[in-house]
N, C-alpha and C positions, 0 to 999 in steps of 0.2 A: 656470178654464182656461183663456186660450185659442188658438188651432190656430197648434200648430208653440212652440208657448211651451215653455223649461227647468221643469221641476216640482222645483225644486230651488235651491238657492243657486249662485254660480256659480263657477266654480273659481279658485281665487288664481291669483296669479302668478306663483308658484312651484311648482302643478304644470303651467303652459303653458312655463313653460320647459323644464321635465321635459322632457316630451308633444316639444314643440318637439326637441331634441337628439334622446327617441328617435325619434321619425318619420325625422328628418334619417340614424340612426345605419342605421335599418333600409332606405335608401337613399332616401328619398321626400323631393320639392325641400320644399312642403312640408303644409298639413292636406287642397287642394285633390287635390293628387296622392296620396297615399296614403289620399281621399276610398274608388273602391273596392276595392282590395284591401283596407285595413281592416273594409271595409262601414261607413264615417259618414255620418251624414244629412248634409244640402247647409246645417240651424245646426253642424257641430259639422267641416262641412268649412272652414268661414268662421271656425273660432278659438272657437268658443263649447263651452261643456262646464258639465255640470253637477259640485261637486264629487264627486259617482258617479259618473260617468259619466267625468274623467277620472284614476279616482281605478283602476275600472277599465279604463280605454286605459293605463294603469302597468301597470299589475297583469300583463296580458296583453303587452305590447312589453318588462316585463325578462324575464321567463319563454322569449321567444320571445326574445331574444338569449342569457338561460345553453345556452337550447337548440341554440342556436348554434352557440357555442363549443366548450360538451361534445364536437358533433356533430365540430367542428372539431379539436380536441385527440386526439377517437378518430379521425380519418382517420392526421394527425397520425404519430401512435401505430401504429397499421396501419403506416405507412409509412417507420419505423423500424425497424421488427419485418422487417421487408420487403426485397429484394434492392437497392430502389431505389435507393441509394445517396445519400448528404447531400445534403442540397439548400445551394443558397449562402443563404449570410447574406443580408438584404435592403439595398440603399446607401443611406447619407446621404441625405434626403428619400425616404428607398422611402414609397408611402401610407399610410394611415389602417392600412387589413386587416393591409395588412406589417411595419407596426409592434407594433399588439395580439398577435400570432401572435407574437413574437419579444420580447415582453413576456409572453406563452404558454410559451415552450419557457423562459423561463428560469425562472421559479417552477418549472417543471417537473425543473432540471437543483439546484434548489434542496433537494432534498427527495433525490438522488443521491447516494447514499455517497463518500465521496470514495475512497473503495477501485475502485469502477470506473471514475470518469474517472479516475482516471491511469490504468488500466488501458486505457479506452475511448481517451488520448490520446496514452499508448504505440504503440497496437495503430498510430495512424494517422501516426507519427513526432514525437512532437514529445518535445524533454528535458520531466523533470516536475522536481520540487525540492519540499521540506516551505517551506514560509513560516519566514523566519526573525526570531526570537521579540524585541520588540519592548525593550529594555530602558529 
């Protein structure tokens, strides 16, 4: 094997697409931009990975993204438990991070019992009525 050559089959096009999306989701412009923070070598910074390298990096980036999402959810939970008050809903055309945060809050609300939602809405001054059945 020559110096600097990969030691395995090249990453698939799907792996490279997934890697590109994860790299951009982590806030990097491209592989070269992510080289230092992610510890990529020169070959990898050029977008050339073996299948094993791509799999490992995908797993690492997905785990980092999940950990960040859990951290964000925990932070939001702590804010909602405190007296900071409700946060404003993101405006139309909000950045992707705000959109993912809104989706996260929507998933959390689906798990809240209806009685608690009704009580909270009434506390905030809303009028709440049960849905009418469709016959």
